[in-house]
C-alpha positions as CSV (number, residue, x, y, z in Angstrom):
1,M,0.9,-7.6,-15.9
2,S,-2.6,-6.5,-15.2
3,L,-5.0,-6.9,-12.4
4,P,-7.1,-9.7,-12.4
5,E,-10.6,-9.1,-12.0
6,L,-11.6,-9.6,-8.4
7,G,-15.3,-9.7,-8.5
8,R,-17.6,-6.7,-7.0
9,L,-17.3,-9.2,-3.1
10,G,-14.0,-10.7,-2.2
11,F,-13.7,-12.9,1.0
12,G,-11.2,-11.7,3.8
13,A,-9.9,-14.7,5.3
14,A,-8.9,-12.6,9.0
15,G,-11.7,-14.6,11.0
16,I,-10.8,-18.2,9.7
17,G,-7.1,-17.1,11.4
18,N,-9.5,-17.0,14.4
19,L,-9.4,-13.3,14.7
20,Y,-10.8,-12.6,18.4
21,R,-12.0,-15.7,19.4
22,A,-11.5,-19.6,17.9
23,M,-13.5,-21.2,15.0
24,T,-13.4,-25.0,14.1
25,E,-12.1,-26.4,11.3
26,N,-15.3,-27.6,10.2
27,A,-16.4,-23.7,10.5
28,A,-13.8,-22.4,8.7
29,E,-14.4,-24.9,5.6
30,A,-18.3,-24.2,5.3
31,T,-17.7,-20.6,5.9
32,L,-15.3,-20.7,2.9
33,A,-17.6,-23.2,1.0
34,A,-20.5,-21.0,1.7
35,S,-18.0,-18.3,0.3
36,W,-18.0,-20.3,-2.8
37,D,-21.3,-20.7,-3.5
38,T,-22.3,-17.0,-3.8
39,G,-19.9,-16.7,-6.4
40,I,-17.1,-15.4,-4.8
41,R,-13.7,-15.8,-6.3
42,Y,-11.2,-13.5,-4.8
43,F,-9.6,-14.7,-1.4
44,D,-7.5,-12.6,0.6
45,T,-5.2,-13.5,3.6
46,A,-2.1,-12.6,5.4
47,P,0.7,-14.6,7.3
48,H,-0.3,-12.0,10.5
49,Y,-4.1,-13.7,10.4
50,G,-3.6,-16.1,13.0
51,L,0.1,-16.6,12.9
52,G,-0.7,-18.7,9.3
53,L,-3.7,-20.2,10.4
54,S,-5.7,-18.1,7.9
55,E,-3.4,-19.3,5.2
56,R,-3.3,-22.9,6.0
57,R,-7.1,-23.4,6.3
58,L,-7.5,-21.0,3.0
59,G,-5.0,-22.9,0.9
60,A,-6.3,-26.4,2.3
61,F,-10.0,-25.2,0.6
62,L,-8.7,-23.7,-2.3
63,T,-6.4,-26.6,-3.5
64,S,-9.6,-28.6,-3.9
65,K,-11.0,-26.1,-6.6
66,P,-9.9,-24.9,-10.5
67,R,-6.7,-22.8,-9.8
68,D,-7.8,-20.8,-12.6
69,E,-11.4,-20.5,-11.2
70,F,-10.2,-18.2,-8.0
71,I,-7.6,-15.4,-7.3
72,I,-5.6,-15.6,-3.7
73,S,-3.7,-12.5,-2.2
74,T,-1.3,-12.7,0.6
75,K,0.6,-10.3,1.8
76,V,4.7,-9.5,3.0
77,G,6.4,-7.5,5.2
78,R,6.1,-9.9,8.5
79,I,8.1,-12.9,8.7
80,L,6.8,-16.0,10.8
81,E,9.8,-17.0,13.4
82,P,9.5,-20.3,15.7
83,V,9.4,-19.9,18.9
84,A,12.8,-22.1,20.2
85,N,10.5,-23.0,23.1
86,P,6.4,-22.3,23.1
87,S,5.2,-21.7,26.7
88,G,0.9,-22.1,25.9
89,A,0.9,-18.5,25.8
90,K,-1.6,-17.4,23.5
91,D,-0.8,-14.5,20.5
92,T,-1.2,-10.8,22.2
93,Q,-2.3,-9.6,18.5
94,G,-5.7,-10.2,18.2
95,F,-5.7,-14.3,17.3
96,E,-6.7,-17.0,19.4
97,V,-4.1,-19.1,18.7
98,P,-0.9,-20.1,20.6
99,A,1.9,-18.0,20.4
100,D,4.4,-21.1,18.4
101,F,5.8,-17.8,16.0
102,V,6.5,-14.5,16.3
103,R,5.8,-11.6,13.5
104,R,9.3,-10.0,12.6
105,W,9.5,-6.9,10.3
106,D,11.8,-7.6,7.1
107,P,11.1,-5.8,3.5
108,S,14.4,-6.7,2.6
109,E,14.7,-8.3,-0.7
110,A,15.4,-11.8,1.1
111,G,12.8,-11.1,3.6
112,I,10.2,-10.8,0.6
113,R,11.0,-13.5,-1.2
114,R,11.3,-15.6,2.0
115,S,7.8,-14.7,3.1
116,I,6.4,-15.2,-0.1
117,E,8.1,-19.3,-0.1
118,D,6.7,-19.7,3.4
119,S,2.9,-18.6,2.4
120,L,3.5,-21.0,-0.5
121,V,3.7,-23.6,1.9
122,R,1.1,-23.0,4.1
123,T,-1.2,-22.9,1.3
124,G,0.0,-25.4,-0.5
125,L,-0.4,-23.7,-3.7
126,D,2.0,-22.8,-6.6
127,A,1.5,-19.4,-6.8
128,V,-0.3,-16.3,-5.5
129,D,-1.6,-13.5,-7.6
130,I,-1.3,-10.5,-5.7
131,A,1.1,-9.3,-3.0
132,Y,0.3,-7.0,-0.6
133,L,3.0,-4.9,1.6
134,H,1.1,-5.4,4.8
135,D,0.7,-2.4,6.9
136,P,4.2,-0.5,6.6
137,D,3.3,2.2,8.4
138,V,3.2,0.5,11.8
139,Y,6.6,-0.2,11.0
140,D,8.5,2.0,8.9
141,L,7.3,3.4,5.7
142,Q,10.2,4.5,4.3
143,A,11.9,1.1,4.3
144,G,8.8,-0.4,3.0
145,I,8.6,2.4,-0.1
146,N,12.6,2.3,-0.7
147,Q,12.9,-1.7,-0.1
148,A,9.9,-3.7,-0.1
149,L,8.1,-2.3,-3.3
150,P,10.8,-2.3,-5.5
151,V,11.2,-5.9,-4.7
152,L,7.7,-6.3,-5.6
153,E,7.9,-5.1,-8.5
154,K,11.0,-6.8,-9.6
155,L,9.0,-10.2,-8.0
156,R,6.1,-9.2,-11.1
157,D,8.6,-8.4,-13.7
158,E,10.2,-12.0,-13.2
159,G,6.3,-13.1,-13.3
160,L,6.3,-14.9,-10.0
161,I,3.3,-12.6,-8.9
162,K,0.7,-11.2,-11.3
163,A,-0.2,-7.8,-9.4
164,I,1.5,-6.2,-6.8
165,G,-0.1,-3.5,-3.9
166,V,-0.3,-2.0,-0.3
167,G,-2.7,-2.9,2.4
168,A,-3.1,-0.3,5.2
169,N,-5.5,1.3,7.2
170,S,-3.9,4.9,6.6
171,A,-5.1,7.1,3.4
172,D,-2.4,9.1,3.7
173,A,0.3,6.0,3.6
174,L,-1.4,4.4,0.9
175,R,-1.2,7.8,-0.8
176,E,2.6,8.1,-0.7
177,C,3.2,4.5,-1.6
178,V,0.7,4.7,-4.9
179,Q,2.7,8.2,-5.4
180,R,6.7,6.6,-5.3
181,A,5.9,3.2,-6.6
182,D,4.3,1.5,-9.4
183,L,1.1,0.0,-8.1
184,D,-1.4,-2.6,-9.1
185,V,-3.9,-2.5,-6.3
186,I,-4.2,-1.0,-3.3
187,M,-6.3,-2.7,-0.2
188,L,-7.7,0.5,1.6
189,A,-9.1,-0.4,5.7
190,G,-11.6,1.6,6.9
191,R,-11.6,4.9,4.9
192,Y,-14.0,5.0,2.5
193,S,-16.7,4.0,4.2
194,L,-20.7,4.8,4.8
195,L,-19.4,6.5,8.1
196,E,-16.7,8.5,6.5
197,Q,-14.5,8.9,3.6
198,P,-11.3,10.4,4.1
199,A,-10.0,8.3,1.5
200,A,-12.0,10.7,-1.3
201,K,-10.2,13.8,-0.8
202,D,-6.8,12.7,-2.5
203,L,-6.0,9.2,-2.2
204,L,-9.3,7.9,-4.8
205,P,-8.1,10.6,-7.1
206,L,-4.4,9.9,-7.2
207,C,-5.9,5.9,-7.8
208,L,-7.7,6.7,-10.9
209,E,-5.0,9.3,-11.8
210,R,-2.6,6.5,-11.4
211,K,-4.5,3.7,-13.0
212,V,-4.5,2.2,-9.5
213,Q,-7.5,-0.4,-8.1
214,V,-8.6,-0.3,-4.6
215,A,-9.9,-3.5,-2.6
216,N,-12.1,-1.5,-0.2
217,C,-12.1,-3.2,3.3
218,G,-13.1,-2.4,6.5
219,I,-16.2,-1.2,5.1
220,Y,-17.8,-1.9,8.4
221,N,-16.2,0.4,11.0
222,S,-14.7,-2.3,13.6
223,G,-18.6,-3.9,13.2
224,L,-20.1,-0.5,13.5
225,L,-22.5,-0.9,10.4
226,A,-22.4,-3.8,10.3
227,R,-26.2,-4.5,12.1
228,A,-29.4,-2.8,10.7
229,V,-29.7,-1.6,14.6
230,V,-26.6,0.2,16.1
231,P,-26.1,-1.0,19.7
232,D,-25.1,1.1,22.4
233,D,-21.9,-1.0,22.7
234,A,-20.4,-0.4,19.3
235,N,-16.8,-0.4,18.2
236,Y,-14.9,1.8,16.5
237,N,-11.5,1.7,15.2
238,Y,-11.4,-1.8,17.5
239,E,-12.3,0.1,20.5
240,P,-15.3,1.6,22.1
241,A,-17.2,4.4,19.7
242,P,-17.3,7.9,20.8
243,A,-20.7,9.4,21.1
244,Q,-20.5,11.4,18.4
245,I,-19.2,8.2,15.9
246,L,-21.9,6.2,17.6
247,A,-24.8,9.2,17.3
248,R,-23.8,9.6,13.4
249,A,-23.8,6.0,12.8
250,K,-27.2,5.2,14.7
251,A,-28.9,8.8,12.7
252,L,-27.4,6.9,8.7
253,A,-29.4,3.1,10.4
254,E,-32.3,5.2,11.3
255,C,-32.4,7.2,7.4
256,C,-31.8,3.7,5.5
257,D,-34.7,2.3,7.6
258,E,-37.0,5.0,6.4
259,F,-36.6,3.5,3.2
260,G,-36.8,0.1,4.2
261,V,-32.9,-0.4,3.3
262,E,-30.7,-2.8,6.4
263,L,-27.8,-0.4,7.1
264,P,-25.1,-3.0,6.2
265,A,-26.3,-3.4,2.7
266,A,-26.2,0.7,2.7
267,A,-22.5,0.2,3.8
268,L,-21.4,-2.1,1.5
269,Q,-22.9,-1.3,-1.8
270,F,-22.0,2.4,-1.1
271,A,-18.0,1.0,-0.3
272,V,-18.3,-0.4,-4.1
273,N,-19.8,2.8,-5.5
274,H,-16.3,4.9,-6.1
275,P,-14.9,4.2,-9.8
276,A,-12.1,3.9,-8.3
277,V,-12.8,0.6,-6.0
278,C,-12.9,-2.6,-7.6
279,T,-14.4,-5.1,-5.4
280,V,-15.5,-4.8,-1.3
281,V,-13.7,-7.2,0.9
282,V,-15.4,-8.8,3.6
283,G,-15.0,-11.3,6.5
284,A,-17.3,-13.9,8.1
285,S,-17.4,-15.9,11.2
286,N,-19.4,-18.8,9.8
287,A,-21.4,-19.5,6.7
288,E,-24.3,-17.5,7.4
289,Q,-22.9,-14.1,7.5
290,I,-21.0,-14.9,4.4
291,T,-24.4,-15.6,2.7
292,E,-25.9,-12.6,4.4
293,T,-23.4,-10.5,2.6
294,A,-24.1,-11.6,-0.9
295,R,-27.7,-10.9,-0.1
296,R,-27.0,-7.8,1.0
297,M,-24.7,-6.9,-2.2
298,V,-27.7,-7.4,-4.6
299,A,-30.3,-5.7,-2.2
300,P,-32.2,-3.0,-4.0
301,I,-31.9,-0.3,-2.7
302,P,-33.4,3.5,-3.9
303,E,-31.9,6.4,-5.0
304,E,-33.6,8.6,-3.0
305,L,-31.8,7.1,0.0
306,W,-28.4,8.6,-1.2
307,S,-30.3,12.4,-1.9
308,A,-31.8,11.7,1.9
309,L,-28.6,11.0,3.3
310,V,-26.9,13.9,1.5
311,S,-29.8,16.6,2.5
312,R,-29.4,15.4,6.5
313,G,-25.4,15.9,6.0
314,L,-24.8,12.8,6.2
315,L,-23.2,12.3,3.2
316,E,-21.3,14.5,0.8
317,A,-23.5,14.9,-2.3
318,S,-19.5,14.6,-4.3
319,V,-18.2,11.0,-2.5
320,V,-22.1,9.4,-3.5
321,F,-21.9,10.4,-6.9
322,A,-18.9,10.0,-7.7
């Protein structure tokens, strides 16, 4: 089956799974409502996000919407197993939720089918549109390619899923997956952004050749590009930004400011400009953030900005005008 139309801007639902901080049910619902009101119709989630909390919150919101008006993706590879005697401890993988479940890697057919079925129960939906194999390189890339991806191809052939893909932070891992499986889409996290474009050399050209579309996410590089003024304590790859990276981000921000453009707006629009990229997926922790993101996606940006970034050595001309 062909990949459904995702739209230029998609919603990443890790935040509503209490990523880094707790979010109330009302705040999560308001954030999702704001995303819908801006015209977003593609929503991405995963069992990993809040140990199922993201899927439950997203499903509760989407069940009130016409099923043919939205696209939802979730991920497979991590099974959630209930803890026999929960101690009240918190999750240790970045989500502010009780550790009532543990994540277990299972790339087998039984594991993939169970993961999809569990996600349908949590969301309350009768189907998901896209299933990504989630972070196979974190566990066992070859097992993911040899076991999980053929299962996803089988589920697509059966009509249970419209499209299949892989989501990862590694451009090298994604390239190998694209080479060895019949994928519809990949979710590329942080490897094609205004700050850095390692995916531009091999991965994105391969996706064009194989007709694999790219959902680009992590385009703010852990928040480094998320504000018009880059703070000295900004993070990069979930850790304090090294001095060289921080200096580069500040140079990008200064150049954008000279042309009356906010750094996040330039980051958003750059991230979707490559012909292999079909959508940019961005999260939010409140309604105002997603409304602001939608505004930045359509903010006017003069062509001269891209030329200035190239002339200052902050961008390669080949990626700007790909």
